[in-house]
C-alpha positions in Angstrom: 0.0 0.0 -0.1 2.9 2.4 1.0 4.4 1.9 -2.4 1.0 2.5 -4.3 0.9 5.9 -2.6 4.5 6.6 -3.3 3.9 6.3 -7.0 0.6 8.0 -6.9 2.5 11.2 -5.0 5.2 11.0 -7.7 2.6 11.0 -10.7 0.8 13.8 -9.2 4.1 15.9 -8.7 5.0 15.1 -12.5 1.6 16.4 -13.5 2.0 19.6 -11.6 5.6 19.9 -13.0 4.6 19.1 -16.5 1.9 20.7 -18.8 0.9 18.4 -21.5 0.7 20.6 -24.7 -0.1 17.9 -27.5 3.1 19.0 -29.4 5.3 18.1 -26.3 5.7 19.4 -22.9 6.7 22.5 -20.9 8.7 21.4 -17.8 8.1 23.8 -14.8 10.6 22.1 -12.4 13.6 24.0 -13.4 11.9 27.5 -13.5 10.1 26.8 -10.1 13.7 26.2 -8.4 14.8 29.5 -9.7 11.7 31.3 -8.7 12.8 30.1 -5.1 16.1 31.3 -5.2 17.6 34.4 -3.1 20.2 35.0 -5.8 20.4 34.2 -9.3 23.4 33.3 -11.4 23.9 33.0 -15.3 22.7 29.5 -15.4 19.3 30.6 -13.5 19.0 33.4 -15.8 19.3 30.9 -18.9 16.7 28.9 -17.4 14.3 31.7 -17.4 15.0 32.4 -21.1 14.7 28.8 -21.9 11.2 28.6 -20.3 9.9 31.6 -22.0 11.1 30.4 -25.3 9.5 27.1 -24.9 6.2 28.4 -23.5 5.8 31.1 -26.2 6.6 28.7 -28.9 4.0 26.3 -27.7 1.4 29.0 -27.1 1.7 29.9 -30.9 1.9 26.3 -32.1 -1.1 24.9 -29.9 -4.6 25.1 -31.4 -6.9 23.9 -28.5 -8.4 26.7 -26.5 -8.3 25.0 -23.4 -4.6 24.1 -23.9 -3.7 27.6 -24.9 -5.4 29.0 -21.8 -3.4 26.7 -19.5 -0.2 27.6 -21.3 -0.9 31.3 -20.4 -1.8 30.4 -16.9 1.4 28.5 -16.4 3.4 31.5 -18.0 1.7 34.3 -15.9 2.2 32.3 -12.6 6.0 32.5 -13.3 6.3 36.0 -14.4 7.6 37.1 -11.3 10.2 35.5 -8.4 8.6 34.2 -5.0 11.5 35.9 -3.3 11.9 39.5 -2.8 15.8 39.6 -2.8 15.9 38.2 -6.3 12.8 40.0 -7.7 14.4 42.4 -9.8 16.8 40.1 -11.3 14.0 37.6 -12.2 11.7 40.2 -13.6 14.2 41.8 -15.8 15.3 38.6 -17.4 11.6 37.3 -17.7 10.8 40.7 -19.3 13.5 40.8 -21.7 13.0 37.1 -22.6 9.2 37.7 -23.3 9.8 40.5 -25.5 12.5 38.6 -27.5 10.3 35.5 -28.0 6.8 37.2 -28.2 8.4 39.2 -30.8 9.5 36.0 -32.7 6.1 34.6 -31.9 4.4 37.4 -34.0 6.7 36.4 -36.9 6.0 32.9 -36.6 2.2 33.3 -36.5 2.5 35.3 -39.9 3.5 31.9 -41.5 0.8 29.9 -40.2 -2.1 28.7 -42.2 -5.0 28.6 -42.5 -5.9 32.3 -41.8 -8.0 31.3 -38.9 -5.1 29.6 -37.3 -2.7 32.7 -37.6 -5.3 34.9 -36.4 -5.7 32.8 -33.2 -2.0 32.7 -32.5 -1.8 36.5 -32.8 -4.7 37.1 -30.5 -3.4 34.6 -27.9 0.1 36.4 -27.9 -1.9 39.8 -27.3 -3.8 38.0 -24.5 -0.6 37.0 -22.8 1.0 40.5 -23.4 -2.2 41.8 -21.4 -1.8 39.4 -18.7 2.0 40.3 -18.3 1.4 43.9 -17.8 4.9 44.8 -18.9 5.6 48.4 -20.3 8.3 46.6 -22.4 5.8 44.7 -24.4 3.5 47.8 -25.1 5.1 48.6 -28.6 4.5 45.2 -29.6 0.8 45.6 -29.1 0.7 49.1 -30.5 1.8 47.5 -33.8 -1.5 45.7 -34.0 -3.7 48.7 -33.3 -4.4 49.1 -36.9 -5.2 45.4 -37.6 -8.1 44.8 -39.9 -9.5 42.4 -37.3 -11.6 43.8 -34.5 -10.8 41.1 -32.0 -7.0 41.7 -32.6 -7.4 45.4 -32.3 -9.5 44.9 -29.3 -6.8 43.1 -27.4 -4.1 45.3 -28.6 -5.9 48.3 -27.2 -6.7 46.2 -23.9 -3.1 45.4 -23.2 -2.1 48.9 -23.3 -4.9 50.4 -21.3 -5.5 47.9 -18.5 -5.1 48.8 -15.0 -1.7 47.4 -14.3 -0.3 49.4 -17.4 -1.9 52.7 -16.2 -0.5 52.3 -12.7 3.2 52.0 -14.1 2.5 54.9 -16.6 1.5 57.0 -13.4 4.4 56.2 -11.6 6.1 59.5 -12.4 9.2 58.0 -14.2 10.2 59.8 -17.3 10.2 56.6 -19.5 6.5 55.9 -18.3 5.4 59.6 -19.3 7.1 59.3 -22.6 5.1 56.0 -23.2 1.9 57.3 -22.0 1.9 60.2 -24.4 2.9 57.8 -27.4 -0.1 55.3 -26.5 -2.5 58.4 -26.3 -1.3 59.6 -29.7 -1.7 56.2 -31.0 -5.2 56.1 -29.7 -6.3 59.3 -30.8 -6.0 58.2 -34.3 -8.5 55.2 -33.6 -11.3 57.4 -32.1 -13.3 57.6 -35.4 -12.3 54.0 -36.6 -13.3 51.7 -33.8 -16.5 50.4 -32.2 -17.9 51.3 -28.7 -16.3 48.1 -27.1 -12.9 49.5 -28.0 -13.9 53.2 -27.2 -14.9 52.0 -23.7 -11.3 50.7 -22.9 -9.9 54.2 -24.3 -12.2 56.3 -22.5 -11.3 54.7 -19.0 -7.6 55.0 -20.0 -8.1 58.8 -21.1 -9.8 59.5 -17.6 -7.0 57.8 -15.7 -3.6 58.2 -17.3 -2.1 61.1 -15.5 -0.8 63.5 -18.4 -2.7 66.4 -20.1 -3.0 64.5 -23.5 -5.3 61.8 -21.6 -7.8 64.8 -20.9 -7.4 65.7 -24.7 -8.3 62.1 -25.7 -11.4 62.0 -23.4 -12.6 65.4 -24.9 -12.0 63.9 -28.3 -14.0 60.8 -27.6 -16.8 63.0 -26.1 -16.8 65.0 -29.3 -17.0 61.9 -31.5 -20.1 60.6 -29.5 -21.8 64.1 -29.7 -21.1 64.2 -33.3 -22.6 60.6 -33.8 -25.8 61.7 -31.8 -25.9 64.7 -34.1 -26.0 62.6 -37.2 -28.1 59.8 -35.9 -25.5 57.3 -36.3 -24.7 56.5 -32.6 -24.5 52.9 -31.5 -24.6 51.4 -28.0 -25.9 54.4 -26.2 -25.3 52.5 -22.8 -21.5 53.3 -23.4 -22.4 57.2 -22.9 -23.3 56.5 -19.0 -19.5 55.8 -18.7 -18.4 58.7 -20.9 -20.6 61.1 -18.8 -19.2 59.6 -15.5 -15.8 60.2 -16.5 -16.4 63.8 -17.9 -18.2 64.6 -14.7 -15.4 63.4 -12.5 -12.9 65.7 -14.4 -15.2 68.7 -13.5 -14.7 67.9 -9.8 -10.9 67.3 -9.9 -8.0 69.1 -10.8 -8.4 69.0 -14.4 -6.8 71.9 -16.3 -9.8 72.3 -18.6 -13.0 71.8 -16.2 -15.1 74.2 -18.5 -14.3 71.9 -21.5 -15.3 68.7 -19.5 -18.5 70.4 -18.2 -19.5 71.5 -21.9 -19.0 68.0 -23.1 -20.8 66.7 -20.2 -23.7 69.1 -20.6 -23.9 68.6 -24.3 -23.7 64.9 -24.4 -26.3 64.5 -21.4 -28.6 66.8 -23.3 -28.3 64.6 -26.6 -29.1 61.4 -24.7 -32.4 63.2 -23.2 -33.2 64.5 -26.8 -32.4 61.2 -28.7 -35.0 59.4 -26.3 -37.6 62.1 -26.7 -37.3 62.5 -30.2 -36.9 58.9 -31.0 -40.0 57.7 -29.2 -41.8 56.5 -32.3 -39.2 54.8 -34.3 -36.2 53.7 -32.1 -36.0 50.1 -31.1 -36.6 48.7 -27.6 -33.2 48.0 -27.1 -32.1 51.6 -27.9 -34.7 53.1 -25.8 -33.8 50.8 -22.9 -29.9 51.9 -22.9 -30.9 55.5 -23.2 -33.4 55.3 -20.2 -30.9 53.4 -18.4 -28.2 56.2 -18.9 -30.9 58.9 -17.9 -31.9 57.1 -14.6 -28.3 56.4 -13.7 -27.2 60.0 -14.1 -30.2 61.0 -12.2 -29.5 58.3 -9.4 -25.7 58.7 -9.0 -24.5 62.2 -10.2 -27.4 64.9 -10.3 -27.8 64.3 -6.6 -24.2 65.0 -6.3 -24.2 68.1 -8.4 -27.5 69.6 -6.9 -27.2 68.0 -3.3 -31.0 67.1 -3.8 -32.0 63.7 -4.2 -34.7 63.3 -6.9 -36.6 60.6 -9.0 -38.4 62.7 -11.6 -36.5 61.3 -14.5 -37.3 57.7 -13.4 -40.9 58.5 -12.8 -41.6 60.2 -16.1 -39.6 57.6 -18.2 -41.6 54.9 -16.5 -44.9 56.6 -17.2 -43.9 57.5 -20.8 -44.2 61.3 -20.1 -42.0 62.8 -22.9 -43.2 66.3 -22.3 -42.4 66.0 -18.6 -39.1 64.7 -19.5 -38.4 67.6 -21.8 -39.3 69.9 -19.0 -36.7 68.2 -16.7 -34.2 68.5 -19.5 -34.6 72.3 -19.7 -34.4 72.4 -15.9 -31.4 70.7 -15.5 -29.6 71.7 -18.7 -30.9 74.9 -19.7 -33.0 76.3 -22.8 -33.4 79.6 -24.4 -35.3 81.1 -21.6 -33.1 80.0 -18.6 -29.7 78.5 -17.7 -29.9 74.9 -16.2 -28.9 73.9 -12.7 -26.3 71.6 -13.9 -24.0 74.4 -15.7 -24.6 76.5 -13.0 -23.4 74.2 -10.3 -20.7 73.1 -12.5 -19.7 76.4 -13.7 -19.8 75.9 -17.6 -21.5 77.3 -20.6 -22.2 75.7 -24.1 -19.9 77.9 -26.1 -19.8 81.5 -26.9 -22.5 83.6 -28.5 -21.6 86.3 -31.3 -21.6 89.0 -28.5 -19.0 87.0 -26.6 -21.5 86.0 -23.7 -21.7 82.4 -22.9 -24.5 80.2 -24.4 -26.8 78.9 -21.6 -28.4 76.1 -23.4 -27.3 73.1 -25.4 -27.5 72.5 -29.1 -30.8 71.0 -30.4 -30.6 67.4 -31.7 -31.2 67.8 -35.4 -34.1 65.9 -36.7 -33.5 62.5 -37.8 -33.0 61.9 -41.5 -36.1 60.7 -43.2 -34.5 57.9 -44.9 -33.3 56.7 -41.5 -34.8 53.1 -40.8 -33.9 51.9 -37.3 -34.6 48.3 -36.5 -37.1 48.1 -33.6 -36.2 44.6 -32.4 
């Protein structure tokens, strides 16, 4: 019996130390030994390099989704040392090797056939970059920002805008600031080209990265959404709850352009109101639901913060289908030709300058929808 348990234990250890990948196996015994060392020598650094090259090679070659996910988990679990004293040595070598072999991995992926296999390999490498959260790898991701495939672009953007990357960019180091400016510059070129799922990533990054160019990107995104409302081409209106939240946040912080943030906040919020009201007879149920959700969330979470008064007027009139009352609430909050709104007064912004130089006190009116516009009511 004792012998059977010994064999079972040995087998279990083997299964933990070796990941079966179909094409071969990645042994984790040596790399795990290195992770537990307090001081690393040249041989240890070579073991790290060997592990990364083997793991990335198998990641590119493997087709099975479950296996690929397992490979990424194995790599990410060993991206740092378990010993504080060797952490810097280990991390530097792992980062250097990751850059070298992921670069090679992208080159190898180009040669794969059919096209679907090539695409999967590229996406898997980008997901790995995303998980590693290594500034050194950002340039590799940025090379994929203009890829024709939406999924590739999504993961390229995700990997340079995730929370771990933002934290490092905001550390105050010169290299991080330079990279942050480069990332923002690349993202600004994408604003008019990508869909809402990617815009959502860019919006959060723009609001959280601590450089002036980040605020410029946020304003650019807000202007793009406002334009899409104006020409009735906007998609996924739920996204604007996030855009409005972040614009509002900038009006309450040390933003260098609070008035600009406030102006976009007011105009975008107004267009959400106006689209819901003017589209009552032809917008689809899903679109109306998204617009209503944004309106009610803004009332519940942010209007109360701005005015200091908790209310449920918007929720009540939306649920009752009272569009006239909703328009009145829009005018009270955001202003019209007869009076300034409560929100511009509280947040100290206006909607641009009139010919005489005075501040415009009411938002632009949403144009009537094009007559040929047909919106799916499903």
